[in-house]
N, C-alpha and C positions, 0 to 999 in steps of 0.2 A: 307862546301859548301857555295857558294856565295849567299847572301841574295837577293832575287828578290824584285822588286818594291812593289809587293803585300804583301810580307812578312814584308817589312819595314812598310807599312801602318798599318798592324795588330799590330806590335810591338809599333808603335807610339800611336795608339788608346788605346792599353792596358796600356801604360805608363800614358796617360792622365787619364784614368779611375782609375788607381791605386793612382795617386796624389789626385784626387778629393775625392776618397773613404777615404784616410788617413785624409784629412782635415775635412770631414764629421764626421768620427768616433771620432776624437780627439777634434773637434770643436775649433781648434786653431784660426780659423776665423769664423765669423758668417756664418751660413749655407747658407744664401742667397748670401753672397759674394763669398764663395767657389763655388757656383753653376755657377758663371760667368767664371770660369777658362776655360771650353771648348770653350767659345766664342772667346778667343784669341789663345788658343793652337791648335785647329783644323785648323784654317787658316794658322798658322805658319808651321804646319806639312804637309800641303797640303791635309788634309783629306776632308775638306769641305770649301767652300768659306765663307766669312764673311756674305754674304747675306743669304746663306742657313742656317747657324748656327742661325742667328738672327730670322729667320722665325720659328725656332723650339721653341723659348722661349715664344711664345704666341699662344695658341691653344684654341680649343673649351672649354677645362677645365676652362680656366680663365673667360670666359663669365658665365659659370655655377657658379663659385666661387663668382663672382660679384653679381649675383642675390641672392644667398644664404646669403651673408653677408648683403645685404639690408634688408632681412627678419630678420636676427639675430640682426641687429642694432636697428630695430624698437621694437622687442620683449624685448630687454634689456632696451631700453630707457623708455618704458612705463610699465616696470615691469610685463609684462604678464607672464613671466617665473616663477616669485616668486608666483604669484597667483595660477598657475597650480601646482607648487610643494607643496605649503601649503595645497591646496585642496586635493591632492592625499594622503598626510600624514594624514589629518583629516579623510579620508574615511577608512583607515585601522586600526585606533585606536592607543592607546598609550602604550599597553603592550610592554615591551622592544623588544621582538622578532618581533612583528608586526610593531612596530615603525621603527625598522631597515629595515624591508622589504619595508615599505612605503617610506622611504628615498631612498632606492635602486631603486625602481620602478620610482619614480618621477625624480631622477637624471638621470637614464638611458634614460627615455623618453625625457628629455630636451637635452641630449647630442646627440640624433638622429638628432636634427635640429640645435643646437648650437655647438660650439666647445667644446670638452671635458673640456678644461681649464675653459671656461665660466660657464659651468654647475657646475663644482666642486666649483668654486669661489662663485657662487650664493647660493648654497645649504649649504655649510659648515658653514657660519655664523648662519644659522638657527639651525643647529646641535649643534653648540657651545652654542647658547642661551638655547636650551633645556637642554644640559649637565649642564650648570651653574645653571639652575633652579632646576634640580634634586639634585645638591649639596646642595642648600639652603634648599630644602624640607627635605633632609636626615639629615641635621644639626638640624632642628627643631625636627625631630623625635628622634634623639639622645638625645636631651635635655629632651624631654618628657619621654623617656625610663629611663634616669638617675633619674629623679624625681620619677618615679614609683618605681624604685628599692630602693630608699631612703625613701619611704613612704611619700613623700611630694608632691604627684601629685595634680596638680590643676584640679578640677573636669571639668572645661570647656575645658582645654587642653585634658584631658583624653577622653572626649566625641569625640573631633575632631580626635584624634589619635588612638582610640581603635582598629580600623581595623589593623593598623600597629603593635600594641602591640600583638594582637592575632596572627598575622603572625609571629612575632619574636618568641613567645612562641611555636607555632606549629612547627617551623623549628628546634628548638634546645632542645625541651623537651626530646627527645630520648637520648641526650647526658648528661642530668642532669646538664646543665650549666646555670648560671644566664643569662638571656637574654641580659642585658647590656654588660656584659663581652664578651659574644660570638659575639654580634653585632659589638663591637669595633674591635674584632680580625679579623672578616671576611669581614666586609663591605668595607674596603678600597680596598681589592683585587677584590671584586665582582664588585664594581662600576668603578674601573679602567678598568675591562674587558668590561663593558658596553660602556665606552667612546671609548675604542680601537675598539670595534666592529662597533660602529656607525661611527667613523672616517674612518675606512678602507672600510666600505660599500660605502661611498661617492667616495673615490679614485677609487675603482674597478668598481662601477656601471657607473661612468662617461666614463670609457674606454669601458665597455661592451656595453653600449648603442650606442657608437660612431660607431662601426663597423656594426650596424644593417642596416643603410641606406647608399646609395652610396655617399651622401653628408655629412654624419655624421663625417667623419674623412678624413684627407688628404691622407692617405694610400689607401683608397678605390678609391678616385678620381684619384690618380696617376695610380693605376692598370687599371681602366676603360679606361683612356685616352691612356696609353701606349699599352694596349691590342687592343683597337680599331684602333690604329695607325698601329700596327704590322699586325693585321688581319682585314683589312677594310671590307672584305666580310662577316664577322661575325657580326650579329646584335643581338646577344643573351644577351649581358650585358647592361642592362639599369636599371633605378631606380626600376621598378616593379620586374624584375627577381632577382635582388640582394636582395630585401626585402624578397621575397619568400624563397630564399635559406638560408638567415641569421636569420630570425626571430625564427625558431625552435632552432637554436644554441644559440641565445641570451637568450631565455626563459629558456632553460635547464641549461646553465652556470650560469645565474642569480640566479636560485633557488638553484643549487648545491653550489654556492658561499655563499649564505645566510646560508644554512645549515652548511657549513664548518666554517664560522665565528662564528655562534652560538655555535657550538660544541667546537671550539677552545678557545673562550673567555668567554662564558656564560654557557655552558652546554645545551643540548637540552632537555628541560623539557616540554613534550607534555601536561602534566596535567595543568600546569600554563598557557601554550599558548592558550589552547582551553577552558579555564574556562568560564562558562556562568552564568550570574545572580549574580556574586559575586561583592562585593564592591571593587572599585579600590583602589590601594595602594596610599600612599602619593606621591611616585615617579611618578606614572601614572597620578595622578591629576595635579602634577606640569608640566609634559610634555604637557598635554592637554591644560593647562592654557596658557603656553607661545606660543604654536602654534596658539591658538585661538586669542591671543592678537596680534601676528604678522599679522594674516590674517585681523583682524579688522582695523589695521593701514592702510591697502590698500584702505579701503573705498569701495563704490560701483564701479562696473566695469565702466570704462570711455569709451568715444567715440573712442579715438585712440586705446584702447585695443580691442574693438569690431572690428574695421576695420582691425587691424593687425591679429586678429584671423581669420576673414573671408578670408583675402588674404593668410594666412598660409594654411587653409583648401583647398582653391582653387588651390594653387600651388601643394599641395600633390595630390589632385584628378587628376589634369592634368598630373602629372608625372606617376601616376598609369595607367591612361587610354590612354596614348599616343600610346602604343603598348603592350597591356597586353599579347598577345600571343594566349590565348584560344578564344578570340573574336577580331574582328577588332577594332582598337583604332581610336582616332580622327585623327591620322596622315593619315589614309586611305582616309580621305576627300580630300587629295591632291595627287591623284595617279600619276600625272605627275612629282611630285617632291618627290618621295619616298626616304626616308633617309635624306632629307634636314633638316627637323625639328628634333631637339634632345632635351634632357632634359635641355640643356642650353638655348634653345629658350624659353621654359616655364619660367625658372628661371629669365631670363632677362626681359621678358614682365612684370611679376609680380613685379620684382625688381624696374622697372621704375615707377610703380604706387605709390611706397612709396615716390617718389620725387614730385608726382603730387597731390595726395589726401591731403586736408588740415587737420589740427589737430582739427578744430572746424567745425561742420556742419553749413550750411547757415540757419539762423533763420529769421523769419518774424515777423513784428509788427502786432498789432491788425487790422490795416487797410490794411494788405496784402503786405506792402512794405518790401523789403529785408533790413536787418540791416547790416551795414558795420562792417568789422572786419579785423584785420591785418592778411594777408595770411601767414601761416607757414605750410610747408609740414610735413608729418609724420616724415621724417628724413631729415637732411641737408647734404650737401657734406662733411662738417667737421666731422660730426658724422659718416658718412660712412667711411671716411678715418681713423678715430681712431679705427674702428673695422676691417678694411681690413688687413688680414695677408700677408703683402707684402713679408715677408721672405719666406713663403710657396709658394707664386706665383713664385718667382725667383728659389726656390729650385726645384719645379716641372718643370719649364722651363729648368733648367740645366739637369734634368733627361731625358727630351725629347731629348735634344741635344746629350747627351751621347748615348741614344738608337739609334738615327739616325746615329751617327758616327760609332757605332758598326756594323750597317748594311752596310753602305757605304764602310767601310774598310774590310768587310768580317770577322771581329773579331768574330761575333756571330756564323758564320758557323764553324770557327776554334774551338771555345769553344764547340759547339755541337759535332763535330767529336771526340774531346777528351773525351767527357762524354758518348759516345756511349756504352762502355763496361758496364756501369751501367744497361743496358737493360737486363742483365742476372739475376738481382735481382728481387724478387717479387715486383709488383707495390706498394702494401701497405707499403713495407719496404722503397722504394724510397720516397714515400710521407712522411712517418714518419721521415726519416732522414732529409728531407728538412724542415719539421716543427720544429724539434728540433734545427737545425742549425740557422734558422731564429729567433726562440724564444730566443735563447741564445744571438745572436748578438743584437737584439732590446732592451735587458736589459741595454746595455752600450752605444748604439748609438740611435740617433733619429729614430722614426718610419718611417718618410718620407725618410730619407737617406737610411735606411735599405731596404725598398721596391724598391727604385730607383737603388740600387746596385744589388739586387738579380734578379729582373725581366729579365734583359738582359742575365742572366746566366741560369735561369730555363726554359725560353722559348725554347732556342736551345736544352736543355736537353730533353724536351718533344717531340720535333720534331725528335731528333736523335733516340729515342727509340720507335718512332711511337705510341705515346700515345696522346690522346686528351689533348692539352695544359691546358685546364681548370682543368683537373684532378690534376695537380701539382700547378698551379698558384693560384687557389681559396684558398686551405688550406694555402699556403705560405702567401698570402695577409692577411688572417685572423690572422695568427700567428704573423704577424708583429705588431699587436696591443697588443700582450700579454706581455706588459711591467708592470708586477705587483710586481717585486721583490725588487726594490730599490727606495729610495726617488728621485733619479736623473733619473729614467727610463723614466718618462714623467712628464709634468707639473702638472697633477692632483695629482699624488703622492706627489710632492713637496709642493703643496698648503696645503694638508691635514697634512703633516708632520710638516709644519711650526707652527701649533697650539700647539705643544708641548705635546700632549697626547701619542705619539708613540715613540718607540725606533727603531733603524734600524733592530734589531733582530725581533721585532714584525712584521715588514713589510716583512722581509725575510721569516719568518716562515709561515705567512699567504699567501704570494705571491707564494711561492713554491707549496703549495697545489692547489691554483687556476690555476697556470700554468699547472700542471699535469691534472687537471680537464678539462681545456680548450682544450688542445691538444687532449685528449681522446675523447671529444665531437666532435671536428672537424673531427677526423678520423672516428668516427661513422657516421657523416653526409655525408662525401664525399663518403663513401662506401654504403650508403643506399638511403636516399631520394633525394640526389643531382644527382644520376645516371640517373633516368628517366627524371629529369628536364632538363638536357643538353645532354642526350644520350651520357654519358661519355665513354662507352665501345666501341663506334664507332669513328674511326679516321675521323675527319670532312673534308669536301671538301675545306673549307676555309683555312686549314693549309697546308703548303708546303709539298710535298712528298720528303722525303730524303731516298735514298736506304740504307738499313741496313740489315745485316744478323742476327741481334740479335732479339730474341723473348722475350717479357716481360711476366713473369709469373703473373697470377692473383690469 
């Protein structure tokens, strides 16, 4: 049959999408460069004019990104993130299990507000310092143990290390083995396990914390912007609603991941984890010492740190209170301009303050006169530029252009019509299949590229089977961040792997378990507490009505 003009547009748009997807998956070109392909292919194919395509490359998302990067640049410049991380670790203690949990909590909290890469890059040197200090302490204990076995123990050393000798004897007396011999046999494997667990906890917690907030990772931002662009009448996805739906998932996955890493590399010893009133081992004292030394190097909190912390808290509060849902937010103060102010408005206002507020307060002399000082803002334009992820900005813009091209060419409608037969499957199975496919692809492709490719496919699928689009899009978006399996799956994994404590099989073995845990928890969440949050079992009025004879089983 003769190809009509409409069919030709669909084919040309599909070809463009295929070419861009191949470049994104293979990374033959930088992701940002590949994202510019639609800018010249769509006008050449007659799908969209050059002016239309260009307007798709800069959206409300980019203003939000600018504001968030201003905050991140100031946090990193003044080392506020390091102070927060060390303080959190000091609070949980230095028992290996609790120390691992402390690093996970601090790194995941930082990655909520900074990029996952920055969080991992900042916390990992602290972990490495603690690990090296543990090695030194254990070497001293080995020397002490050997002297004790040979009968030439120095009384002074024995006094300092008695708690470790008692520990060694208590652990191995049942086997009737000399403590020195047994210690040499098992200690290397044991402490290799500690290093592996501590390193992997940084890689995984940086990713886990990132999906908690809408601004924590690029995939969440891409989803929010593309969703709000496709469904402009839906005002349900904002910073507050996303945090409410994701925080239970984050907490559950973080705790289960901690337990999994403990069991896999250290063994889960509740008796030693919850011991009270006992003297700390040499390893624990060494860990506490290096963490305290790192914290002392920061000195007292500085004026720029205080200002950055205040602006951070202010930005977060304004995000949460803009439109919380259960009570009127501050956006209701402008009833004539409903929907005009978004999360990007808040981010941009606070972000601009970082270029205005000086790094030093204005001081006065004894006679009340102002003292002069060289004016320097909290961050400069060069510092902002060095932190701004321009590749992500172009990548997201390319995703918007592709999504708009799919709509204009009717490719989205065509894909939806072909996916309609899936409506005969149970809804939970459709969601599970989507999650598994997305999780598998994101292990070998960038997270941002994966979500950009799958959103234009999954949205028509939900509409075709007459299901609330959020039912499928939210789990798919979360699963896009489940890149735990390989060192190349995301930058956080690569940073941790570069320290040399892990093998690829270590990461595969641990990451496979966390992938299974994460998908299971997301499935639990989408079928339980997220249902009333977004009224998921009701097909919304803001989604298009597509006639279909298929019924979706629940």
